[in-house]
N, C-alpha and C positions, 0 to 999 in steps of 0.2 A: 403510700408514704407521703408525708408532708414535704413540699418543696422548700428547700433551704435557699434563702436569698443571701448570697455571699457579699453583695455590695452594702455600703452604708446607706440606710434609708431613714427618712423622717416621716412621721404621720402628719397628714394634712387633712383637716375637715373644715367644711364651711359652716360658719355660724356658731351659735351657742349650742351646748349639748350637756347631757347629764351623765355622770359616772355614778353607778349604783353598786356598792359592794354588799353582798349578802351571804350569810352563812349560818351554820348551826354547830352546836357542840353537844355531843352525847355525854351526859353526866351519869346516867344509870343504864347500863347495858342490859339489865335483867328484864326490861319490858320489851322483849323481842318482837311480839306481834305489833305493838304500836310503832316500834322503831322500823320494822319492815315497811309498814304503811308509809311512815314519814320519809324513808329513804327514796320512795318513788315519786314524791310530790314535786320536787324541783325539776327532775328530768321531764316530767309531763308538761310543766309550765314552759320550760325552755324549748321543748319540741313544738308546743302550740305557738309560741312567739316566733320561732324560726320559720314556721310554716305559713304564718299570716303575712300579708304584704306590709313592708315597713312604712309605706305612706299611709296605711290605715292605722297602725298601732303606734308608730313613733319609735319602735324598738329597732335599734341598729345592729345589735348582736351581743355576743358574750364571750368570755374566756373563762374556762374552768381553772381554778387555782388549786383545788383539792377536791376530794370526794364531797365535802360539805361546805365548800366556799366557791363563789364565782364573782366575777366583775361583769356588770352589764353596762351597755351604752345606750342611751335614749336620746331622742331629739329634744325633749323638754321634760320638765317635772310634771307638767299637766298630762302628758302622754303616759308617763309612769303611773301617776295617780289614777288616771282613768282606767288603765288595765287592772290595777290592784283592787279597785272598787267595783269593777264590772261583774255582775252576777252571771253574765253570759260566757265568762272565760274561766279557766282552770283555777286562778289564784283565789278568788273570793270563797268558793265552797271549800277549798282545802284549808284556808285560814279559819273558817268557821269550825271545820272538823278538828283542826289542831287545837283550837281553844276548848272544844268539847272534851277531847281525849286527855288533855293535860291541865284542865281547869284546876284540879286539886293537887297537882304535882308539877308545878311550874319548874322546879329545879331539875327534873329528869332530863329535859332537853332544853338547851339554851338556844335562842335564835337572836340574830343581830343583823342590822343593816346600817349602812352609812350612805348618805346621798350628797353628792357634790355637784353644784351648778357651775359649769365651766363657761366663762365668757369667750367669745370668739378670739382666738389668738392667745389666750391666757393659759397655754399648756405647751409642753414640749415632750416629744417622744422620739427615741432613736433606736434603731435596730441594725445589728450587724451580724451576719452569719446566723440569721434566725428565719424561721418560717413566719408567715403573717401571724402576729400575736397581739393580743390586747387591742389598744386603739388602732394599731396598724392593721388589724384584721377587719375592722369595720369602717375604715377610712381609706383615703388614697395614700399609697406609699410613693414618696418622691425622693430623688437623690438628696442626700444630706451634704450639699455643696453650697457654695456662695453664702447667701444669708441664712442658710440652714447648717452651716459648718459646726457651730458650737452652741451649747445649751442657751447661753445668754442671747445669742443671735436668733435662735429659734423662738425664744420668748418675746423678742422685740419685733418679730415679723421681718 
């Protein structure tokens, strides 16, 4: 069972980082074989990333939002891009296979991602009565007191 943290906590992370939201939308469920293959791709990538050393990949961690959406945290855009384009890791061959399978039927499965470059201190995150979640799962959780008491204070440092 996940440990619930009853106290009010704020996420604290050193330096710049990247927030990467990624997901998919199934538009035509009749392509079961292709959808079964597709449903296994993201879990394989997340397992690979979680198993590799963060100082090697720049991958800080992730939070599942739903079966087909998650938020990932990266040390830099360069680290994210290096992983995405690496032929030695799970993403690139799966991306090639996705494009092969859905080349003539792009509307059957929609994919999306959003990338946010976050400058040091230009974020705020608060947790109360929660297990480690989101940015709080990949950073340090500190008491939300003093200069971390309110959102404006957390954003001001």
